[in-house]
Wavefront OBJ file of the C-alpha trace (Angstrom):
o trace
v 14.106 -6.481 8.052
v 13.060 -9.823 9.487
v 12.359 -12.796 7.341
v 8.713 -13.511 6.813
v 7.249 -16.575 8.584
v 6.601 -19.590 6.402
v 2.849 -19.526 6.670
v 2.340 -15.774 7.017
v 1.761 -13.455 4.145
v 3.106 -10.579 4.465
v 5.749 -8.479 5.312
v 8.509 -6.076 4.354
v 9.915 -3.689 1.851
v 8.926 -5.777 -1.201
v 5.329 -5.207 -2.213
v 5.351 -5.015 -5.948
v 3.533 -5.104 -9.364
v 3.702 -5.858 -13.077
v 3.742 -2.966 -15.537
v 1.476 -4.637 -18.127
v -1.398 -5.008 -15.674
v -0.810 -1.483 -14.407
v -1.108 -0.016 -17.936
v -4.291 -1.980 -18.524
v -5.808 -0.802 -15.243
v -4.777 2.803 -15.887
v -6.509 2.587 -19.247
v -9.647 1.415 -17.490
v -9.262 4.284 -15.036
v -9.509 6.905 -17.776
v -12.779 5.353 -18.946
v -14.347 4.899 -15.538
v -13.384 8.086 -13.730
v -16.449 10.182 -14.628
v -18.836 7.409 -13.640
v -17.652 7.035 -10.046
v -19.620 8.581 -7.225
v -17.737 10.295 -4.417
v -17.105 7.625 -1.786
v -16.903 8.129 2.007
v -13.451 9.158 3.193
v -11.292 6.452 4.779
v -9.929 9.052 7.183
v -12.884 11.281 7.939
v -15.449 11.372 10.708
v -17.717 8.859 8.967
v -14.860 6.351 8.910
v -14.206 6.975 12.596
v -17.877 6.389 13.412
v -17.794 3.176 11.395
v -14.732 2.016 13.339
v -16.552 2.885 16.548
v -19.399 0.569 15.516
v -16.879 -2.151 14.683
v -15.289 -1.753 18.122
v -18.684 -2.232 19.736
v -19.020 -5.577 17.943
v -15.616 -6.912 19.026
v -16.121 -9.790 21.507
v -14.760 -9.174 24.991
v -14.853 -10.861 28.390
v -14.036 -7.905 30.635
v -15.233 -4.305 30.543
v -13.686 -1.577 32.673
v -15.369 1.704 31.839
v -14.839 2.274 28.106
v -11.956 -0.223 27.856
v -12.746 -3.654 26.441
v -10.494 -6.594 27.348
v -10.226 -10.068 25.914
v -8.037 -12.472 27.898
v -7.271 -16.104 27.183
v -4.808 -18.729 28.401
v -3.452 -21.674 26.436
v -1.573 -24.820 27.409
v 0.130 -26.627 24.531
v 2.190 -29.785 24.115
v 4.264 -30.640 21.037
v 6.378 -33.516 19.815
v 9.164 -32.454 17.433
v 11.329 -35.149 15.816
v 14.110 -32.718 14.809
v 14.345 -29.727 17.124
v 17.856 -28.815 15.910
v 17.045 -28.857 12.148
v 19.841 -31.338 11.452
v 20.644 -33.903 8.771
v 22.928 -35.894 11.058
v 22.564 -36.019 14.831
v 18.862 -35.151 14.971
v 17.386 -34.464 18.395
v 13.735 -35.096 19.205
v 11.844 -33.739 22.180
v 8.525 -32.994 23.832
v 7.901 -29.281 24.352
v 5.323 -27.667 26.653
v 4.211 -24.128 25.835
v 1.942 -22.285 28.289
v 0.828 -18.885 26.994
v -1.432 -15.937 27.786
v -3.059 -13.602 25.259
v -4.219 -10.153 26.267
v -6.109 -7.760 23.970
v -7.443 -4.363 24.994
v -9.081 -1.573 23.019
v -9.911 1.874 24.357
v -11.860 4.403 22.286
v -10.448 7.448 24.094
v -12.647 9.745 22.014
v -14.785 9.197 18.965
v -11.768 10.066 16.819
v -8.926 8.483 18.817
v -8.482 4.787 19.613
v -5.752 3.054 21.623
v -5.162 -0.667 21.129
v -2.921 -3.189 22.876
v -2.411 -6.784 21.715
v 0.044 -8.918 23.650
v 0.764 -12.629 23.597
v 3.405 -14.104 25.906
v 4.518 -17.712 26.249
v 7.250 -20.013 27.513
v 8.826 -23.113 25.943
v 9.874 -25.992 28.213
v 11.862 -28.884 26.669
v 11.620 -32.240 28.442
v 14.946 -33.783 27.326
v 16.987 -30.748 26.254
v 16.508 -28.175 28.967
v 19.322 -26.061 27.490
v 16.810 -25.062 24.790
v 14.268 -23.747 27.313
v 13.181 -20.166 26.809
v 15.434 -17.686 28.606
v 12.667 -15.348 29.763
v 9.443 -15.127 27.782
v 8.411 -15.300 24.152
v 6.308 -12.525 22.627
v 3.859 -13.395 19.851
v 4.637 -11.766 16.470
v 1.277 -9.955 16.319
v 1.845 -8.114 19.606
v 1.493 -4.349 19.306
v 0.456 -1.073 20.838
v -1.291 1.218 18.353
v -2.965 4.615 18.533
v -5.257 5.832 15.728
v -6.015 9.538 15.340
v -8.491 10.999 12.839
v -8.028 14.633 11.794
v -10.109 15.798 8.859
v -9.069 13.746 5.841
v -5.987 12.421 7.648
v -5.685 9.171 9.574
v -2.567 8.954 11.742
v -1.407 5.632 13.158
v 1.276 5.580 15.865
v 2.462 2.054 16.587
v 4.998 -0.135 18.321
v 5.110 -3.764 17.180
v 7.240 -6.245 19.068
v 8.126 -9.926 18.877
v 10.452 -12.339 20.661
v 10.844 -15.796 19.139
v 13.417 -18.597 19.121
v 12.141 -21.149 16.568
v 14.389 -21.077 13.424
v 11.667 -22.401 11.098
v 10.999 -18.943 9.583
v 14.671 -18.575 8.549
v 15.292 -20.984 5.689
v 19.035 -20.253 5.546
v 19.549 -21.803 8.997
v 20.371 -25.467 9.620
v 21.774 -27.338 12.647
v 20.299 -24.691 14.957
v 17.727 -25.202 17.710
v 17.631 -21.732 19.269
v 17.444 -18.716 16.971
v 16.436 -16.388 19.775
v 15.730 -12.811 18.710
v 13.805 -9.779 19.846
v 12.435 -7.519 17.114
v 10.752 -4.163 17.548
v 9.288 -1.810 14.957
v 8.108 1.590 16.173
v 6.879 4.415 13.997
v 4.079 6.410 12.484
v 2.082 6.283 9.251
v -0.196 8.948 7.804
v -3.037 8.351 5.339
v -4.357 11.342 3.374
v -7.660 10.540 1.694
v -8.366 12.733 -1.349
v -11.280 10.491 -2.366
v -10.054 9.424 -5.787
v -6.434 9.341 -4.583
v -5.021 7.889 -1.347
v -1.558 8.975 -0.208
v 0.280 7.156 2.574
v 3.703 7.858 4.061
v 5.392 6.076 6.932
v 8.526 6.067 9.045
v 9.660 3.198 11.291
v 12.676 2.454 13.448
v 13.527 -1.251 13.506
v 15.642 -3.003 16.144
v 16.938 -6.580 16.104
v 18.529 -7.996 19.268
v 19.726 -11.585 19.428
v 18.924 -13.368 22.696
v 21.569 -16.023 22.076
v 25.274 -15.232 21.755
v 25.676 -17.300 18.568
v 23.780 -14.653 16.607
v 24.997 -11.471 18.277
v 26.519 -10.446 14.946
v 22.954 -9.907 13.622
v 22.175 -7.155 16.156
v 21.208 -4.067 14.200
v 19.057 -0.978 13.791
v 17.357 0.318 10.678
v 15.447 3.388 9.585
v 12.624 2.576 7.177
v 10.775 5.027 4.944
v 7.746 4.041 2.860
v 5.191 5.715 0.660
v 2.292 4.715 -1.581
v -0.022 6.546 -3.910
v -3.277 4.775 -4.762
v -5.750 5.723 -7.474
v -9.287 4.438 -6.880
v -10.752 3.518 -10.262
v -13.990 2.225 -8.776
v -15.032 0.516 -5.526
v -13.546 -2.809 -6.696
v -10.402 -1.705 -8.544
v -7.293 0.252 -7.517
v -3.835 0.882 -8.935
v -0.880 2.695 -7.482
v 2.831 3.209 -7.012
v 4.998 2.405 -3.996
v 8.509 3.171 -2.827
v 10.647 2.135 0.132
v 14.019 3.063 1.564
v 15.801 1.129 4.331
v 19.050 2.186 6.020
v 20.483 -0.754 7.958
v 23.322 -0.580 10.531
v 24.877 -3.575 12.342
v 26.353 -3.258 15.820
v 29.264 -5.532 14.892
v 31.287 -5.416 11.669
v 30.566 -8.971 10.565
v 27.781 -8.451 8.041
v 27.839 -5.331 5.886
v 25.727 -2.248 6.544
v 23.355 -1.577 3.677
v 20.902 0.762 1.994
v 17.852 -0.692 0.261
v 15.733 1.093 -2.332
v 12.668 -0.239 -4.102
v 10.099 1.346 -6.369
v 7.223 -0.290 -8.140
v 3.537 -0.402 -8.872
v 0.555 -2.466 -7.811
v -2.992 -3.256 -8.822
v -5.898 -4.603 -6.774
v -9.248 -5.793 -8.075
v -12.266 -7.911 -7.205
v -12.719 -10.191 -10.198
v -16.011 -11.411 -8.707
v -17.656 -11.044 -5.310
v -15.702 -14.142 -4.236
v -12.340 -13.660 -5.986
v -9.842 -10.899 -5.166
v -6.506 -10.301 -6.879
v -3.474 -8.232 -5.944
v -0.403 -8.068 -8.167
v 2.705 -5.981 -7.593
v 6.214 -5.593 -8.953
v 9.101 -3.261 -9.541
v 12.817 -2.688 -9.073
v 14.892 -3.319 -5.939
v 18.513 -2.425 -5.184
v 20.621 -3.093 -2.091
v 23.993 -1.374 -1.774
v 26.419 -2.705 0.845
v 29.191 -0.749 2.590
v 31.655 -3.689 2.659
v 32.680 -2.806 6.205
v 32.115 -6.343 7.523
v 34.231 -9.491 7.651
v 31.647 -11.697 5.900
v 33.663 -11.657 2.665
v 30.614 -10.958 0.494
v 31.067 -7.974 -1.848
v 27.914 -8.460 -3.921
v 25.333 -5.690 -4.309
v 21.797 -6.396 -5.507
v 20.052 -5.001 -8.577
v 16.971 -7.060 -9.369
v 13.237 -7.037 -9.916
v 10.636 -7.981 -7.358
v 7.164 -9.348 -8.049
v 4.341 -10.975 -6.150
v 0.745 -11.994 -6.617
v -1.999 -12.816 -4.128
v -5.343 -14.404 -5.001
v -8.079 -15.027 -2.416
v -11.061 -17.132 -3.375
v -14.189 -17.949 -1.425
v -15.401 -21.154 -3.054
v -18.658 -21.356 -1.104
v -20.105 -20.608 2.314
v -17.762 -23.050 4.086
v -14.543 -23.235 2.017
v -12.107 -20.439 1.143
v -8.523 -20.427 -0.104
v -5.607 -18.118 -0.850
v -2.629 -18.480 -3.167
v 0.477 -16.292 -3.192
v 3.705 -16.419 -5.181
v 6.634 -14.095 -5.597
v 10.276 -13.263 -6.247
v 12.167 -11.028 -3.802
v 15.466 -10.481 -2.005
v 16.067 -10.080 1.716
v 19.022 -9.480 4.012
v 20.838 -12.718 4.809
v 22.065 -14.267 8.024
v 25.159 -15.811 6.389
v 25.639 -13.379 3.498
v 24.718 -9.933 2.194
v 21.366 -11.046 0.843
v 19.289 -14.037 -0.141
v 17.071 -14.205 -3.230
v 13.820 -16.086 -2.716
v 11.143 -17.515 -5.011
v 8.100 -18.845 -3.205
v 4.602 -20.281 -3.545
v 2.146 -20.550 -0.636
v -1.387 -21.930 -0.504
v -3.911 -22.159 2.330
v -7.443 -23.519 2.556
v -9.934 -23.132 5.414
v -12.710 -25.692 5.748
v -15.625 -24.738 7.970
v -17.555 -27.879 7.115
v -18.262 -29.280 10.578
v -20.212 -27.610 13.338
v -17.985 -25.943 15.960
v -14.923 -27.144 14.012
v -12.520 -25.165 11.839
v -10.076 -27.060 9.612
v -7.201 -25.542 7.644
v -4.473 -26.872 5.366
v -1.286 -25.086 4.315
v 1.418 -25.708 1.711
v 4.591 -23.819 0.810
v 7.567 -24.126 -1.542
v 10.711 -21.969 -1.482
v 13.733 -21.799 -3.773
v 16.493 -19.567 -2.381
v 20.096 -18.667 -3.055
v 22.649 -16.854 -0.912
v 24.776 -14.085 -2.458
v 28.002 -15.538 -1.019
v 29.368 -14.994 2.473
v 30.026 -17.638 5.117
v 27.888 -20.302 3.421
v 27.222 -19.866 -0.290
v 24.101 -22.017 -0.303
v 21.339 -22.778 -2.759
v 18.435 -24.579 -1.132
v 14.823 -25.542 -1.571
v 12.256 -26.023 1.157
v 8.768 -27.421 0.975
v 6.216 -28.407 3.530
v 2.731 -28.074 4.801
v 0.459 -28.298 7.782
v -3.013 -29.415 8.774
v -4.812 -27.790 11.704
v -8.109 -28.563 13.439
v -9.812 -26.372 16.027
v -12.873 -27.459 17.990
v -15.088 -25.220 20.132
v -15.773 -27.517 23.078
v -17.644 -24.953 25.204
v -18.191 -21.190 24.923
v -14.953 -20.760 26.906
v -12.820 -23.746 25.834
v -11.260 -24.403 22.417
v -9.132 -27.432 21.535
v -6.532 -27.470 18.756
v -4.579 -30.173 16.923
v -1.833 -29.497 14.353
v 0.616 -31.469 12.221
v 3.438 -29.689 10.370
v 6.149 -31.025 8.060
v 9.181 -29.209 6.644
v 11.862 -30.526 4.272
v 15.039 -28.706 3.233
v 17.263 -29.776 0.325
v 20.600 -27.928 0.200
v 23.601 -28.071 -2.138
v 25.874 -27.728 0.915
v 26.743 -30.890 2.837
v 24.987 -31.588 6.172
v 22.452 -28.754 5.745
v 19.493 -30.867 4.608
v 16.792 -31.740 7.115
v 13.342 -33.231 7.563
v 11.141 -32.222 10.443
v 7.755 -33.410 11.715
v 5.807 -31.683 14.470
v 2.562 -32.711 16.175
v 0.964 -30.387 18.717
v -2.141 -30.351 20.875
v -3.412 -27.342 22.821
v -6.336 -26.133 24.853
v -7.386 -22.498 25.196
v -9.606 -21.016 27.875
v -11.178 -17.626 27.169
v -12.112 -15.912 30.398
l 1 2 3 4 5 6 7 8 9 10 11 12 13 14 15 16 17 18 19 20 21 22 23 24 25 26 27 28 29 30 31 32 33 34 35 36 37 38 39 40 41 42 43 44 45 46 47 48 49 50 51 52 53 54 55 56 57 58 59 60 61 62 63 64 65 66 67 68 69 70 71 72 73 74 75 76 77 78 79 80 81 82 83 84 85 86 87 88 89 90 91 92 93 94 95 96 97 98 99 100 101 102 103 104 105 106 107 108 109 110 111 112 113 114 115 116 117 118 119 120 121 122 123 124 125 126 127 128 129 130 131 132 133 134 135 136 137 138 139 140 141 142 143 144 145 146 147 148 149 150 151 152 153 154 155 156 157 158 159 160 161 162 163 164 165 166 167 168 169 170 171 172 173 174 175 176 177 178 179 180 181 182 183 184 185 186 187 188 189 190 191 192 193 194 195 196 197 198 199 200 201 202 203 204 205 206 207 208 209 210 211 212 213 214 215 216 217 218 219 220 221 222 223 224 225 226 227 228 229 230 231 232 233 234 235 236 237 238 239 240 241 242 243 244 245 246 247 248 249 250 251 252 253 254 255 256 257 258 259 260 261 262 263 264 265 266 267 268 269 270 271 272 273 274 275 276 277 278 279 280 281 282 283 284 285 286 287 288 289 290 291 292 293 294 295 296 297 298 299 300 301 302 303 304 305 306 307 308 309 310 311 312 313 314 315 316 317 318 319 320 321 322 323 324 325 326 327 328 329 330 331 332 333 334 335 336 337 338 339 340 341 342 343 344 345 346 347 348 349 350 351 352 353 354 355 356 357 358 359 360 361 362 363 364 365 366 367 368 369 370 371 372 373 374 375 376 377 378 379 380 381 382 383 384 385 386 387 388 389 390 391 392 393 394 395 396 397 398 399 400 401 402 403 404 405 406 407 408 409 410 411 412 413 414 415 416 417 418 419 420 421 422 423 424 425
């Protein structure tokens, strides 16, 4: 339901694949089936024991009985030359962001594991105190998760939460400094491992609550159903089908309630030991109830497609490239159609130093509504992290974002420079 962050790969009801590749992989499956040995179950006791060994290797700085904790604190400072994402009347500011990260893992039994990951922070603006965080921010990767292994079934019960206010992840927004929102996804997924076939079903309840009155009209709940069927051709190649259904209900009758359906196929393969490929695609439809005042009566009937390539060039350099076409719920309209390309490189070329570079390009169009906008965004970032001592890590980051819109006064350019220090207890 939420828009995916600019530099994060993944999210929501649009994982997809091309039919030509699928047919080719299925043809290979019929040739390779009899040659495959029975592999260890992903959901059985052996998998649980393997996870137990992985847990024992996770670094920690506090141990209370069987519970392992990892706690760190970070102090960050950032200069942003356009905090309100404006073309005219730009505001710059220095922002201080203290934060604490708390991770805990508890292997309750050999077959059951409870995990908690929580990151909280605060944003303090030097010149524009009206943009200060009202409460706390919760990092997007925060979650509570419980894994249960029963025979050939792996059950995951989870609650993932996030509270953010930076609008950078929402390309349709301009002239906004505080896009405060709390998002929570709670549900369960079940994996059934039949060795050659993997079946997964999931149910989640999604909640969006705006923390600023300007976006109260986005408050909503959604029920999300998902399912995948994966056929394991060999240890390095898989194909499958996927389907999703999302039933979305707004608290206010501004935007239209909707029902989303998607069905498609995917293929995954290791081309070499250092190159992995995932391609997906299919059909997506969004039907809107037209019970809102947005004035957008358009439904969606379109394809979706995406591709992800990861490549380890050598022992110190690795990269990933993703591209796709998809549609998502809008903030000014029924939906927004997005084409994107994203590329990242990590450079571990200096001792105790990790460098990374990121690039993205987006081309998006609203379906109508309050602002019928077609825009393009591009940008990138460079990040350096240095391990000063076993407990102290320093970070430096520069990020640039440019938006070009066909609607007046919705273009912007933004530059951000940040420095932080993290202490791991």
